[in-house]
Structures are given as C-alpha cells and as structure tokens.
A tleap script that builds the chain and sets N, CA, C and O, in Angstrom:
source leaprc.protein.ff14SB
mol = sequence {
  NMET SER LYS ALA GLU ASN ILE ALA LEU ALA
  ARG ARG LEU TYR GLU SER GLY ALA SER PRO
  GLU VAL THR ALA LYS VAL MET ALA ALA ASP
  ILE VAL TRP ASP ILE THR PRO GLY PHE PRO
  LYS GLY GLY LEU TYR TYR GLY TYR GLU SER
  THR VAL LYS ASP PHE PHE GLY GLN PHE MET
  PRO LEU PHE ALA SER TRP GLY SER GLU ALA
  GLN GLU TYR TYR ALA ASP ASP GLU ASN HIE
  VAL PHE VAL VAL GLY VAL TYR HIE GLY VAL
  THR LYS ASP GLY LYS LYS VAL ASP VAL ARG
  PHE MET HIE LEU TRP THR VAL ARG ASP GLY
  GLN LEU ALA ALA LEU LYS GLN THR ALA ASP
  SER TYR VAL VAL GLN HIE ALA ILE GLY CASN
}
set mol.1.N position { 91.671 93.611 -26.748 }
set mol.1.CA position { 90.713 93.004 -25.832 }
set mol.1.C position { 90.150 94.098 -24.929 }
set mol.1.O position { 90.780 95.133 -24.711 }
set mol.2.N position { 88.971 93.849 -24.421 }
set mol.2.CA position { 88.325 94.804 -23.515 }
set mol.2.C position { 88.918 94.689 -22.112 }
set mol.2.O position { 89.623 93.731 -21.793 }
set mol.3.N position { 88.618 95.683 -21.287 }
set mol.3.CA position { 89.071 95.630 -19.888 }
set mol.3.C position { 88.559 94.356 -19.214 }
set mol.3.O position { 89.306 93.673 -18.513 }
set mol.4.N position { 87.287 94.044 -19.431 }
set mol.4.CA position { 86.696 92.852 -18.808 }
set mol.4.C position { 87.390 91.576 -19.279 }
set mol.4.O position { 87.623 90.668 -18.481 }
set mol.5.N position { 87.721 91.500 -20.566 }
set mol.5.CA position { 88.415 90.309 -21.084 }
set mol.5.C position { 89.825 90.204 -20.512 }
set mol.5.O position { 90.287 89.110 -20.188 }
set mol.6.N position { 90.503 91.332 -20.387 }
set mol.6.CA position { 91.848 91.318 -19.810 }
set mol.6.C position { 91.820 90.875 -18.347 }
set mol.6.O position { 92.661 90.087 -17.914 }
set mol.7.N position { 90.858 91.382 -17.597 }
set mol.7.CA position { 90.717 90.962 -16.194 }
set mol.7.C position { 90.403 89.473 -16.121 }
set mol.7.O position { 90.954 88.764 -15.279 }
set mol.8.N position { 89.518 88.992 -17.001 }
set mol.8.CA position { 89.173 87.565 -17.008 }
set mol.8.C position { 90.407 86.706 -17.284 }
set mol.8.O position { 90.555 85.630 -16.706 }
set mol.9.N position { 91.285 87.175 -18.159 }
set mol.9.CA position { 92.516 86.447 -18.458 }
set mol.9.C position { 93.398 86.340 -17.214 }
set mol.9.O position { 93.880 85.258 -16.879 }
set mol.10.N position { 93.604 87.463 -16.536 }
set mol.10.CA position { 94.411 87.447 -15.309 }
set mol.10.C position { 93.742 86.612 -14.224 }
set mol.10.O position { 94.403 85.837 -13.532 }
set mol.11.N position { 92.449 86.769 -14.080 }
set mol.11.CA position { 91.704 86.018 -13.062 }
set mol.11.C position { 91.856 84.507 -13.288 }
set mol.11.O position { 91.965 83.735 -12.336 }
set mol.12.N position { 91.860 84.107 -14.547 }
set mol.12.CA position { 92.013 82.681 -14.871 }
set mol.12.C position { 93.330 82.134 -14.307 }
set mol.12.O position { 93.380 81.026 -13.774 }
set mol.13.N position { 94.391 82.935 -14.436 }
set mol.13.CA position { 95.694 82.524 -13.908 }
set mol.13.C position { 95.642 82.319 -12.396 }
set mol.13.O position { 96.043 81.270 -11.893 }
set mol.14.N position { 95.147 83.321 -11.676 }
set mol.14.CA position { 95.124 83.243 -10.203 }
set mol.14.C position { 94.176 82.159 -9.714 }
set mol.14.O position { 94.500 81.419 -8.785 }
set mol.15.N position { 93.019 82.063 -10.330 }
set mol.15.CA position { 92.043 81.070 -9.864 }
set mol.15.C position { 92.488 79.641 -10.138 }
set mol.15.O position { 91.996 78.706 -9.507 }
set mol.16.N position { 93.411 79.466 -11.071 }
set mol.16.CA position { 93.939 78.126 -11.358 }
set mol.16.C position { 95.017 77.718 -10.355 }
set mol.16.O position { 95.461 76.570 -10.351 }
set mol.17.N position { 95.438 78.664 -9.502 }
set mol.17.CA position { 96.560 78.387 -8.616 }
set mol.17.C position { 97.865 78.338 -9.392 }
set mol.17.O position { 98.835 77.711 -8.965 }
set mol.18.N position { 97.875 79.014 -10.550 }
set mol.18.CA position { 99.039 79.027 -11.456 }
set mol.18.C position { 99.388 77.617 -11.924 }
set mol.18.O position { 100.560 77.247 -11.998 }
set mol.19.N position { 98.362 76.842 -12.237 }
set mol.19.CA position { 98.614 75.477 -12.708 }
set mol.19.C position { 99.406 75.525 -14.013 }
set mol.19.O position { 99.185 76.417 -14.833 }
set mol.20.N position { 100.310 74.594 -14.215 }
set mol.20.CA position { 101.127 74.597 -15.432 }
set mol.20.C position { 100.296 74.574 -16.715 }
set mol.20.O position { 100.676 75.192 -17.710 }
set mol.21.N position { 99.177 73.874 -16.698 }
set mol.21.CA position { 98.334 73.805 -17.890 }
set mol.21.C position { 97.781 75.179 -18.251 }
set mol.21.O position { 97.721 75.545 -19.425 }
set mol.22.N position { 97.375 75.942 -17.227 }
set mol.22.CA position { 96.814 77.270 -17.466 }
set mol.22.C position { 97.918 78.271 -17.786 }
set mol.22.O position { 97.782 79.057 -18.723 }
set mol.23.N position { 99.002 78.256 -17.029 }
set mol.23.CA position { 100.064 79.235 -17.285 }
set mol.23.C position { 100.594 79.102 -18.715 }
set mol.23.O position { 100.872 80.112 -19.362 }
set mol.24.N position { 100.736 77.890 -19.210 }
set mol.24.CA position { 101.243 77.684 -20.567 }
set mol.24.C position { 100.297 78.279 -21.612 }
set mol.24.O position { 100.734 78.653 -22.700 }
set mol.25.N position { 99.018 78.367 -21.292 }
set mol.25.CA position { 98.041 78.920 -22.235 }
set mol.25.C position { 97.909 80.434 -22.124 }
set mol.25.O position { 97.759 81.115 -23.138 }
set mol.26.N position { 97.961 80.964 -20.918 }
set mol.26.CA position { 97.668 82.391 -20.745 }
set mol.26.C position { 98.913 83.272 -20.788 }
set mol.26.O position { 98.796 84.480 -20.991 }
set mol.27.N position { 100.096 82.702 -20.602 }
set mol.27.CA position { 101.325 83.495 -20.645 }
set mol.27.C position { 101.975 83.376 -22.018 }
set mol.27.O position { 102.054 82.289 -22.591 }
set mol.28.N position { 102.438 84.507 -22.535 }
set mol.28.CA position { 103.119 84.520 -23.823 }
set mol.28.C position { 104.457 83.802 -23.728 }
set mol.28.O position { 105.102 83.812 -22.679 }
set mol.29.N position { 104.869 83.183 -24.817 }
set mol.29.CA position { 106.156 82.479 -24.840 }
set mol.29.C position { 107.312 83.439 -24.568 }
set mol.29.O position { 108.344 83.039 -24.029 }
set mol.30.N position { 107.134 84.710 -24.942 }
set mol.30.CA position { 108.199 85.702 -24.750 }
set mol.30.C position { 107.914 86.654 -23.586 }
set mol.30.O position { 108.350 87.805 -23.597 }
set mol.31.N position { 107.186 86.168 -22.592 }
set mol.31.CA position { 106.832 86.998 -21.431 }
set mol.31.C position { 108.082 87.611 -20.793 }
set mol.31.O position { 109.148 86.995 -20.754 }
set mol.32.N position { 107.922 88.829 -20.300 }
set mol.32.CA position { 108.972 89.483 -19.515 }
set mol.32.C position { 108.498 89.480 -18.062 }
set mol.32.O position { 107.471 90.076 -17.736 }
set mol.33.N position { 109.241 88.814 -17.203 }
set mol.33.CA position { 108.879 88.586 -15.805 }
set mol.33.C position { 109.808 89.439 -14.944 }
set mol.33.O position { 110.999 89.144 -14.840 }
set mol.34.N position { 109.275 90.489 -14.329 }
set mol.34.CA position { 110.088 91.471 -13.606 }
set mol.34.C position { 109.716 91.429 -12.121 }
set mol.34.O position { 108.669 91.931 -11.711 }
set mol.35.N position { 110.592 90.826 -11.337 }
set mol.35.CA position { 110.373 90.685 -9.899 }
set mol.35.C position { 111.218 91.728 -9.179 }
set mol.35.O position { 112.408 91.874 -9.457 }
set mol.36.N position { 110.600 92.447 -8.259 }
set mol.36.CA position { 111.246 93.579 -7.599 }
set mol.36.C position { 112.587 93.187 -6.971 }
set mol.36.O position { 112.704 92.123 -6.362 }
set mol.37.N position { 113.593 94.050 -7.121 }
set mol.37.CA position { 114.880 93.780 -6.480 }
set mol.37.C position { 114.707 93.634 -4.963 }
set mol.37.O position { 113.895 94.328 -4.351 }
set mol.38.N position { 115.462 92.746 -4.387 }
set mol.38.CA position { 115.364 92.495 -2.956 }
set mol.38.C position { 114.462 91.328 -2.627 }
set mol.38.O position { 114.623 90.697 -1.582 }
set mol.39.N position { 113.512 91.031 -3.504 }
set mol.39.CA position { 112.655 89.863 -3.331 }
set mol.39.C position { 113.521 88.643 -3.660 }
set mol.39.O position { 114.352 88.716 -4.565 }
set mol.40.N position { 113.346 87.532 -2.952 }
set mol.40.CA position { 114.157 86.355 -3.271 }
set mol.40.C position { 114.076 86.020 -4.763 }
set mol.40.O position { 112.987 85.899 -5.324 }
set mol.41.N position { 115.218 85.877 -5.383 }
set mol.41.CA position { 115.362 85.576 -6.812 }
set mol.41.C position { 114.820 86.694 -7.694 }
set mol.41.O position { 114.493 86.472 -8.860 }
set mol.42.N position { 114.724 87.919 -7.119 }
set mol.42.CA position { 114.248 89.074 -7.871 }
set mol.42.C position { 115.130 89.379 -9.065 }
set mol.42.O position { 116.320 89.067 -9.072 }
set mol.43.N position { 114.537 89.988 -10.065 }
set mol.43.CA position { 115.260 90.357 -11.275 }
set mol.43.C position { 114.370 90.206 -12.487 }
set mol.43.O position { 113.158 90.027 -12.366 }
set mol.44.N position { 114.976 90.277 -13.645 }
set mol.44.CA position { 114.264 90.149 -14.908 }
set mol.44.C position { 114.474 88.761 -15.497 }
set mol.44.O position { 115.590 88.240 -15.520 }
set mol.45.N position { 113.393 88.180 -15.967 }
set mol.45.CA position { 113.429 86.882 -16.631 }
set mol.45.C position { 112.733 87.053 -17.973 }
set mol.45.O position { 111.660 87.651 -18.057 }
set mol.46.N position { 113.348 86.526 -19.012 }
set mol.46.CA position { 112.832 86.702 -20.360 }
set mol.46.C position { 112.370 85.361 -20.916 }
set mol.46.O position { 113.167 84.436 -21.072 }
set mol.47.N position { 111.094 85.266 -21.209 }
set mol.47.CA position { 110.522 84.063 -21.797 }
set mol.47.C position { 109.874 83.163 -20.766 }
set mol.47.O position { 110.251 83.136 -19.594 }
set mol.48.N position { 108.886 82.427 -21.245 }
set mol.48.CA position { 108.124 81.525 -20.376 }
set mol.48.C position { 109.033 80.459 -19.769 }
set mol.48.O position { 108.963 80.190 -18.569 }
set mol.49.N position { 109.881 79.855 -20.591 }
set mol.49.CA position { 110.742 78.779 -20.086 }
set mol.49.C position { 111.682 79.282 -19.001 }
set mol.49.O position { 111.878 78.600 -17.994 }
set mol.50.N position { 112.262 80.454 -19.183 }
set mol.50.CA position { 113.154 81.019 -18.165 }
set mol.50.C position { 112.379 81.361 -16.896 }
set mol.50.O position { 112.873 81.152 -15.788 }
set mol.51.N position { 111.184 81.881 -17.056 }
set mol.51.CA position { 110.359 82.211 -15.885 }
set mol.51.C position { 110.096 80.957 -15.060 }
set mol.51.O position { 110.231 80.971 -13.836 }
set mol.52.N position { 109.723 79.885 -15.727 }
set mol.52.CA position { 109.419 78.635 -15.021 }
set mol.52.C position { 110.680 78.041 -14.399 }
set mol.52.O position { 110.690 77.680 -13.223 }
set mol.53.N position { 111.731 77.946 -15.191 }
set mol.53.CA position { 112.949 77.279 -14.725 }
set mol.53.C position { 113.788 78.158 -13.801 }
set mol.53.O position { 114.137 77.749 -12.694 }
set mol.54.N position { 114.106 79.355 -14.256 }
set mol.54.CA position { 115.068 80.189 -13.546 }
set mol.54.C position { 114.477 80.966 -12.380 }
set mol.54.O position { 115.165 81.214 -11.390 }
set mol.55.N position { 113.197 81.356 -12.485 }
set mol.55.CA position { 112.584 82.015 -11.331 }
set mol.55.C position { 111.891 80.985 -10.442 }
set mol.55.O position { 112.342 80.724 -9.326 }
set mol.56.N position { 110.803 80.403 -10.929 }
set mol.56.CA position { 110.049 79.483 -10.075 }
set mol.56.C position { 110.872 78.264 -9.668 }
set mol.56.O position { 110.725 77.765 -8.552 }
set mol.57.N position { 111.722 77.789 -10.545 }
set mol.57.CA position { 112.562 76.632 -10.225 }
set mol.57.C position { 113.524 76.884 -9.081 }
set mol.57.O position { 113.942 75.950 -8.396 }
set mol.58.N position { 113.881 78.159 -8.871 }
set mol.58.CA position { 114.767 78.511 -7.760 }
set mol.58.C position { 114.003 79.063 -6.557 }
set mol.58.O position { 114.420 78.883 -5.413 }
set mol.59.N position { 112.870 79.741 -6.826 }
set mol.59.CA position { 112.115 80.364 -5.737 }
set mol.59.C position { 111.282 79.350 -4.946 }
set mol.59.O position { 111.312 79.353 -3.715 }
set mol.60.N position { 110.560 78.506 -5.626 }
set mol.60.CA position { 109.635 77.594 -4.932 }
set mol.60.C position { 110.340 76.651 -3.948 }
set mol.60.O position { 109.766 76.366 -2.897 }
set mol.61.N position { 111.536 76.157 -4.226 }
set mol.61.CA position { 112.212 75.290 -3.253 }
set mol.61.C position { 112.568 75.978 -1.936 }
set mol.61.O position { 112.935 75.307 -0.972 }
set mol.62.N position { 112.463 77.306 -1.881 }
set mol.62.CA position { 112.727 78.014 -0.625 }
set mol.62.C position { 111.607 77.823 0.395 }
set mol.62.O position { 111.782 78.119 1.577 }
set mol.63.N position { 110.454 77.327 -0.066 }
set mol.63.CA position { 109.262 77.237 0.778 }
set mol.63.C position { 108.663 75.841 0.754 }
set mol.63.O position { 108.805 75.098 -0.217 }
set mol.64.N position { 107.993 75.505 1.840 }
set mol.64.CA position { 107.204 74.277 1.875 }
set mol.64.C position { 105.947 74.460 1.038 }
set mol.64.O position { 105.493 73.529 0.373 }
set mol.65.N position { 105.385 75.670 1.074 }
set mol.65.CA position { 104.246 75.999 0.212 }
set mol.65.C position { 104.247 77.497 -0.049 }
set mol.65.O position { 104.740 78.286 0.756 }
set mol.66.N position { 103.678 77.874 -1.202 }
set mol.66.CA position { 103.615 79.281 -1.606 }
set mol.66.C position { 102.463 79.443 -2.577 }
set mol.66.O position { 102.292 78.628 -3.484 }
set mol.67.N position { 101.672 80.487 -2.394 }
set mol.67.CA position { 100.578 80.754 -3.318 }
set mol.67.C position { 100.214 82.228 -3.324 }
set mol.67.O position { 100.599 82.982 -2.430 }
set mol.68.N position { 99.474 82.623 -4.336 }
set mol.68.CA position { 99.039 84.011 -4.509 }
set mol.68.C position { 97.531 84.097 -4.428 }
set mol.68.O position { 96.821 83.378 -5.130 }
set mol.69.N position { 97.046 84.972 -3.577 }
set mol.69.CA position { 95.608 85.214 -3.463 }
set mol.69.C position { 95.307 86.600 -4.021 }
set mol.69.O position { 95.602 87.611 -3.384 }
set mol.70.N position { 94.720 86.639 -5.209 }
set mol.70.CA position { 94.331 87.917 -5.808 }
set mol.70.C position { 93.064 88.405 -5.112 }
set mol.70.O position { 92.119 87.640 -4.916 }
set mol.71.N position { 93.054 89.668 -4.745 }
set mol.71.CA position { 91.911 90.220 -4.023 }
set mol.71.C position { 91.169 91.297 -4.805 }
set mol.71.O position { 89.954 91.441 -4.669 }
set mol.72.N position { 91.896 92.049 -5.621 }
set mol.72.CA position { 91.277 93.119 -6.400 }
set mol.72.C position { 91.895 93.141 -7.793 }
set mol.72.O position { 93.094 92.918 -7.961 }
set mol.73.N position { 91.059 93.412 -8.783 }
set mol.73.CA position { 91.501 93.513 -10.172 }
set mol.73.C position { 91.054 94.861 -10.733 }
set mol.73.O position { 89.930 95.304 -10.498 }
set mol.74.N position { 91.946 95.499 -11.470 }
set mol.74.CA position { 91.646 96.757 -12.152 }
set mol.74.C position { 92.258 96.681 -13.542 }
set mol.74.O position { 93.246 95.976 -13.748 }
set mol.75.N position { 91.684 97.398 -14.491 }
set mol.75.CA position { 92.245 97.429 -15.844 }
set mol.75.C position { 92.196 98.847 -16.382 }
set mol.75.O position { 91.380 99.665 -15.955 }
set mol.76.N position { 93.087 99.125 -17.331 }
set mol.76.CA position { 93.066 100.426 -17.984 }
set mol.76.C position { 92.800 100.237 -19.481 }
set mol.76.O position { 92.576 99.121 -19.948 }
set mol.77.N position { 92.829 101.331 -20.210 }
set mol.77.CA position { 92.545 101.289 -21.642 }
set mol.77.C position { 93.767 100.936 -22.484 }
set mol.77.O position { 93.689 100.929 -23.712 }
set mol.78.N position { 94.886 100.644 -21.843 }
set mol.78.CA position { 96.115 100.339 -22.570 }
set mol.78.C position { 96.563 98.897 -22.359 }
set mol.78.O position { 97.755 98.593 -22.411 }
set mol.79.N position { 95.593 98.011 -22.121 }
set mol.79.CA position { 95.841 96.573 -21.967 }
set mol.79.C position { 96.706 96.216 -20.768 }
set mol.79.O position { 97.544 95.317 -20.833 }
set mol.80.N position { 96.487 96.938 -19.672 }
set mol.80.CA position { 97.131 96.599 -18.407 }
set mol.80.C position { 96.074 96.102 -17.427 }
set mol.80.O position { 94.943 96.589 -17.406 }
set mol.81.N position { 96.465 95.130 -16.623 }
set mol.81.CA position { 95.631 94.647 -15.520 }
set mol.81.C position { 96.460 94.786 -14.256 }
set mol.81.O position { 97.607 94.343 -14.195 }
set mol.82.N position { 95.866 95.406 -13.254 }
set mol.82.CA position { 96.502 95.601 -11.957 }
set mol.82.C position { 95.839 94.643 -10.977 }
set mol.82.O position { 94.615 94.629 -10.843 }
set mol.83.N position { 96.645 93.847 -10.297 }
set mol.83.CA position { 96.114 92.872 -9.347 }
set mol.83.C position { 96.745 93.149 -7.987 }
set mol.83.O position { 97.967 93.195 -7.848 }
set mol.84.N position { 95.895 93.330 -7.002 }
set mol.84.CA position { 96.334 93.532 -5.625 }
set mol.84.C position { 95.968 92.270 -4.857 }
set mol.84.O position { 94.857 91.755 -4.989 }
set mol.85.N position { 96.900 91.777 -4.060 }
set mol.85.CA position { 96.614 90.553 -3.332 }
set mol.85.C position { 97.620 90.276 -2.239 }
set mol.85.O position { 98.360 91.155 -1.796 }
set mol.86.N position { 97.622 89.019 -1.816 }
set mol.86.CA position { 98.493 88.579 -0.732 }
set mol.86.C position { 99.128 87.249 -1.124 }
set mol.86.O position { 98.454 86.326 -1.581 }
set mol.87.N position { 100.439 87.177 -0.932 }
set mol.87.CA position { 101.127 85.898 -1.023 }
set mol.87.C position { 100.968 85.207 0.319 }
set mol.87.O position { 101.057 85.850 1.365 }
set mol.88.N position { 100.733 83.904 0.296 }
set mol.88.CA position { 100.693 83.094 1.507 }
set mol.88.C position { 101.765 82.015 1.368 }
set mol.88.O position { 101.768 81.246 0.407 }
set mol.89.N position { 102.655 81.972 2.323 }
set mol.89.CA position { 103.704 80.976 2.260 }
set mol.89.C position { 103.945 80.322 3.600 }
set mol.89.O position { 103.570 80.842 4.651 }
set mol.90.N position { 104.578 79.173 3.535 }
set mol.90.CA position { 105.053 78.469 4.724 }
set mol.90.C position { 106.497 78.093 4.423 }
set mol.90.O position { 106.785 77.436 3.423 }
set mol.91.N position { 107.401 78.519 5.304 }
set mol.91.CA position { 108.814 78.230 5.105 }
set mol.91.C position { 109.095 76.756 5.386 }
set mol.91.O position { 108.253 76.035 5.921 }
set mol.92.N position { 110.282 76.334 5.017 }
set mol.92.CA position { 110.689 74.943 5.258 }
set mol.92.C position { 110.677 74.594 6.741 }
set mol.92.O position { 110.490 73.434 7.108 }
set mol.93.N position { 110.878 75.615 7.605 }
set mol.93.CA position { 110.856 75.349 9.041 }
set mol.93.C position { 109.502 75.680 9.680 }
set mol.93.O position { 109.399 75.788 10.902 }
set mol.94.N position { 108.466 75.839 8.849 }
set mol.94.CA position { 107.096 75.957 9.364 }
set mol.94.C position { 106.600 77.357 9.674 }
set mol.94.O position { 105.484 77.503 10.173 }
set mol.95.N position { 107.387 78.400 9.397 }
set mol.95.CA position { 106.920 79.764 9.650 }
set mol.95.C position { 105.941 80.181 8.559 }
set mol.95.O position { 106.199 80.007 7.368 }
set mol.96.N position { 104.811 80.738 8.994 }
set mol.96.CA position { 103.834 81.255 8.039 }
set mol.96.C position { 104.182 82.694 7.707 }
set mol.96.O position { 104.598 83.462 8.574 }
set mol.97.N position { 104.007 83.051 6.447 }
set mol.97.CA position { 104.296 84.403 5.996 }
set mol.97.C position { 103.185 84.862 5.046 }
set mol.97.O position { 102.807 84.141 4.123 }
set mol.98.N position { 102.683 86.046 5.282 }
set mol.98.CA position { 101.688 86.675 4.421 }
set mol.98.C position { 102.260 88.010 3.968 }
set mol.98.O position { 102.682 88.823 4.789 }
set mol.99.N position { 102.273 88.231 2.665 }
set mol.99.CA position { 102.921 89.404 2.092 }
set mol.99.C position { 102.007 90.031 1.049 }
set mol.99.O position { 101.548 89.359 0.126 }
set mol.100.N position { 101.749 91.320 1.204 }
set mol.100.CA position { 100.950 92.014 0.193 }
set mol.100.C position { 101.756 92.165 -1.096 }
set mol.100.O position { 102.976 92.327 -1.067 }
set mol.101.N position { 101.049 92.108 -2.226 }
set mol.101.CA position { 101.698 92.323 -3.517 }
set mol.101.C position { 100.810 93.156 -4.425 }
set mol.101.O position { 99.606 93.298 -4.210 }
set mol.102.N position { 101.462 93.704 -5.456 }
set mol.102.CA position { 100.766 94.328 -6.560 }
set mol.102.C position { 101.428 93.828 -7.827 }
set mol.102.O position { 102.647 93.911 -7.978 }
set mol.103.N position { 100.624 93.311 -8.730 }
set mol.103.CA position { 101.111 92.845 -10.014 }
set mol.103.C position { 100.534 93.741 -11.102 }
set mol.103.O position { 99.335 94.016 -11.121 }
set mol.104.N position { 101.387 94.186 -11.996 }
set mol.104.CA position { 100.965 94.934 -13.170 }
set mol.104.C position { 101.238 94.049 -14.375 }
set mol.104.O position { 102.388 93.764 -14.709 }
set mol.105.N position { 100.163 93.620 -15.020 }
set mol.105.CA position { 100.259 92.759 -16.190 }
set mol.105.C position { 100.049 93.578 -17.454 }
set mol.105.O position { 99.249 94.513 -17.465 }
set mol.106.N position { 100.754 93.236 -18.504 }
set mol.106.CA position { 100.503 93.775 -19.830 }
set mol.106.C position { 99.952 92.637 -20.678 }
set mol.106.O position { 100.541 91.558 -20.750 }
set mol.107.N position { 98.821 92.891 -21.314 }
set mol.107.CA position { 98.170 91.895 -22.164 }
set mol.107.C position { 98.468 92.233 -23.617 }
set mol.107.O position { 98.354 93.383 -24.042 }
set mol.108.N position { 98.853 91.209 -24.370 }
set mol.108.CA position { 99.112 91.360 -25.800 }
set mol.108.C position { 98.590 90.132 -26.532 }
set mol.108.O position { 98.920 89.001 -26.175 }
set mol.109.N position { 97.792 90.353 -27.535 }
set mol.109.CA position { 97.278 89.262 -28.368 }
set mol.109.C position { 96.616 88.155 -27.545 }
set mol.109.O position { 96.782 86.970 -27.835 }
set mol.110.N position { 95.866 88.555 -26.518 }
set mol.110.CA position { 95.118 87.591 -25.726 }
set mol.110.C position { 95.933 86.794 -24.725 }
set mol.110.O position { 95.454 85.795 -24.188 }
set mol.111.N position { 97.167 87.226 -24.466 }
set mol.111.CA position { 98.004 86.537 -23.489 }
set mol.111.C position { 98.669 87.550 -22.567 }
set mol.111.O position { 98.785 88.731 -22.895 }
set mol.112.N position { 99.099 87.066 -21.415 }
set mol.112.CA position { 99.862 87.894 -20.479 }
set mol.112.C position { 101.286 87.970 -21.006 }
set mol.112.O position { 101.990 86.962 -21.057 }
set mol.113.N position { 101.714 89.180 -21.400 }
set mol.113.CA position { 103.000 89.347 -22.064 }
set mol.113.C position { 104.087 89.899 -21.149 }
set mol.113.O position { 105.273 89.771 -21.452 }
set mol.114.N position { 103.690 90.516 -20.023 }
set mol.114.CA position { 104.681 91.067 -19.105 }
set mol.114.C position { 104.090 91.185 -17.711 }
set mol.114.O position { 102.894 91.429 -17.548 }
set mol.115.N position { 104.933 91.010 -16.721 }
set mol.115.CA position { 104.568 91.187 -15.319 }
set mol.115.C position { 105.595 92.105 -14.671 }
set mol.115.O position { 106.801 91.934 -14.848 }
set mol.116.N position { 105.101 93.075 -13.922 }
set mol.116.CA position { 105.936 93.854 -13.014 }
set mol.116.C position { 105.348 93.627 -11.631 }
set mol.116.O position { 104.173 93.905 -11.391 }
set mol.117.N position { 106.177 93.119 -10.720 }
set mol.117.CA position { 105.734 92.755 -9.384 }
set mol.117.C position { 106.353 93.684 -8.357 }
set mol.117.O position { 107.528 94.039 -8.454 }
set mol.118.N position { 105.561 94.073 -7.380 }
set mol.118.CA position { 106.085 94.733 -6.191 }
set mol.118.C position { 105.513 94.004 -4.987 }
set mol.118.O position { 104.358 93.580 -4.990 }
set mol.119.N position { 106.334 93.869 -3.968 }
set mol.119.CA position { 105.915 93.195 -2.741 }
set mol.119.C position { 106.873 93.596 -1.632 }
set mol.119.O position { 107.942 94.148 -1.892 }
set mol.120.N position { 106.491 93.320 -0.417 }
set mol.120.CA position { 107.331 93.629 0.735 }
set mol.120.C position { 108.440 92.584 0.837 }
set mol.120.O position { 108.287 91.545 1.479 }
set mol.121.N position { 109.548 92.890 0.191 }
set mol.121.CA position { 110.669 91.958 0.142 }
set mol.121.C position { 111.223 91.625 1.516 }
set mol.121.O position { 111.643 90.494 1.763 }
set mol.122.N position { 111.225 92.610 2.416 }
set mol.122.CA position { 111.786 92.397 3.743 }
set mol.122.C position { 111.068 91.248 4.465 }
set mol.122.O position { 111.711 90.395 5.076 }
set mol.123.N position { 109.759 91.234 4.391 }
set mol.123.CA position { 108.986 90.201 5.087 }
set mol.123.C position { 109.372 88.811 4.579 }
set mol.123.O position { 109.528 87.878 5.365 }
set mol.124.N position { 109.523 88.683 3.273 }
set mol.124.CA position { 109.867 87.376 2.701 }
set mol.124.C position { 111.295 87.004 3.059 }
set mol.124.O position { 111.551 85.880 3.490 }
set mol.125.N position { 112.220 87.925 2.888 }
set mol.125.CA position { 113.622 87.648 3.220 }
set mol.125.C position { 113.778 87.270 4.692 }
set mol.125.O position { 114.506 86.336 5.028 }
set mol.126.N position { 113.090 88.001 5.558 }
set mol.126.CA position { 113.151 87.715 6.994 }
set mol.126.C position { 112.596 86.325 7.300 }
set mol.126.O position { 113.158 85.607 8.127 }
set mol.127.N position { 111.522 85.945 6.657 }
set mol.127.CA position { 110.893 84.631 6.901 }
set mol.127.C position { 111.831 83.487 6.537 }
set mol.127.O position { 111.864 82.466 7.222 }
set mol.128.N position { 112.595 83.658 5.454 }
set mol.128.CA position { 113.480 82.569 5.039 }
set mol.128.C position { 114.879 82.689 5.646 }
set mol.128.O position { 115.769 81.897 5.339 }
set mol.129.N position { 115.060 83.691 6.513 }
set mol.129.CA position { 116.298 83.797 7.251 }
set mol.129.C position { 117.427 84.518 6.543 }
set mol.129.O position { 118.597 84.325 6.876 }
set mol.130.N position { 117.085 85.350 5.564 }
set mol.130.CA position { 118.128 86.131 4.863 }
set mol.130.C position { 118.234 87.521 5.450 }
set mol.130.O position { 119.051 88.323 4.996 }
savepdb mol mol.pdb
quit
C-alpha cells in the first residue's frame, strides 16, 4: 500500500473513536499490541481478541472515559504509520488527564498488524492513584 493509503487506514481507526466495527476490520487478527512498560496494563498482547479482552478489558474500567485524539500522521516507505496525539481521560473520581502519545503502526496486507505505543506513563499512573 502507498503511504497515503496506510495513513488513511490509521486515520479511519482514530476517526471512528476505535469503534468495535471499525477495529475488527482494520486490525489484523494476529496483531501485536505493545504498550510501553509503566503504562497501566502495559506489556505485549498477541492477537485481536487478547488486545480487546486482556488490554482494553482491563484498562478501560480504570476510567470513566478515555479516548485518543490523533493530531499528526506520518508514513515511511516500509509500511509504518507514525501517529502523534493526545489521550483524553476522566478518572472514576472525576480527574481529567491529558497525555501525549506516539503510536507506531505496522501495516500488512491492508490491515494494522502491530502497534508500538509510547506515552507519559507517570501522568496516567498519577491520575489513577498508582
């Protein structure tokens, strides 16, 4: 796929608000989900089902609301898309938290096949009281 097509694929995910209907289409069944150590529930998750159940199923209940706002997209010639943005969250006790992130996606066969995430783990951990 071209750089523009790869960016469009990633953009579709963010603009959908990570809706389950879109994520199931744009993410590979064997996706590798790599969340930076220190981030709540950080670690490696293998496969779409594990990502949904084991990461999001444990991470999302920590917050009253959580979302990702992609602000910049870049692509290279090796099927990577770099997304710079901000997470916006509200804790269960009403604290607002905004955290910068960078996502590195690998595209394979028209789907997002891998994610490497970096973010300010301290800000998130502090917001949830860890």
